[in-house]
N, C-alpha and C positions, 0 to 999 in steps of 0.2 A: 742650533740655538734652542729649538723646542726640546731637545733632550735635557737641557739644563733646568727646565722648569719642573719643579716637583709635582707629582701627581697626587691629587687629594682623593682618597678613597672614602666614599660615603656609605656608611652602613656595612653590614656584613655581606659577604658574597658566598654563595654556595660553591662547593667544589665543582670542578668541571665534570666529574663523573656523575654527580647528582643531577646536574642540569641535563646531561645527555640521557640519563636514565628517564627522567621526566619527559623529555622530548620523545624518546622511543615509545613510552606509554601512550602519549598523545597521538603519535603517528599510527600505532597499532589500533588504538580505539577508533580513530578516523577510518582506517581501512575496514575494520569490522562493521562499523555503521554503514559505510558505503556498500559493502557486500549485502548486508541485510536490506538496505533500501533497494538495491538492484533486484534481489530475490522477491521482495514484496511487489515491485512494479512488474516483474516477469509473471508472477502468480496472478496479479490483477488482470493483466492482458490475456493470459491463458483462460481465466475464468470467463471473461467477456466473450472471447471467441467461442468457447465451448457452449456457453449459454445460448448464443445465437444459432449455433449448429443444432443444438437440441430442440430449439423452438421450431426450426425448419423440419427436422426429422420426425418430431413427435407433436403434431398439432393437436390442440385439445379437441375432444369429441363434442358434438353438439353445435350450437350456434350462439352468436351474440345477438341479443335483442335490446332495444332501447326502452327503458321503463322510466318515464318521467325525466328524461334527460340523463339518466345513469345507465351505463352499459351493464347488462346482466348476462352471464353465461348460463345457457339452459341446455341440458342434455336429457331430452325426453326419450324414453325407451318403453316398449311394450304397447299394449292397446288399452284403451279406456272404454268402459261401457257407460253411456249416459244414463243417469237415474231417470225413471219414468215418473 
C-alpha cells in the first residue's frame, strides 16, 4: 500500500557521488585533525617529562634567598674585600 503513495521530492538533491566525496573529505579531515591533536599531546607530555628530568639533572648554582617575601636566586662567586 505504501508503494502506491507518490513520493514528493523537496528541492534538489546532490548526486550520490558528490555526497560520498564530501563525506570522504570530512572523514579525512577528521583523521588528520585527530593525528595532529595526538602528536601535540604526545609532544606536550614529552616536554613536561624532559623538563622535570633536566631540573633534577642540572640544578641551578647558588641558593635561593628571601628578599621581602620574594624569592631571589643568588650565585655569589669569588672573594670580596671590605673597603676600609
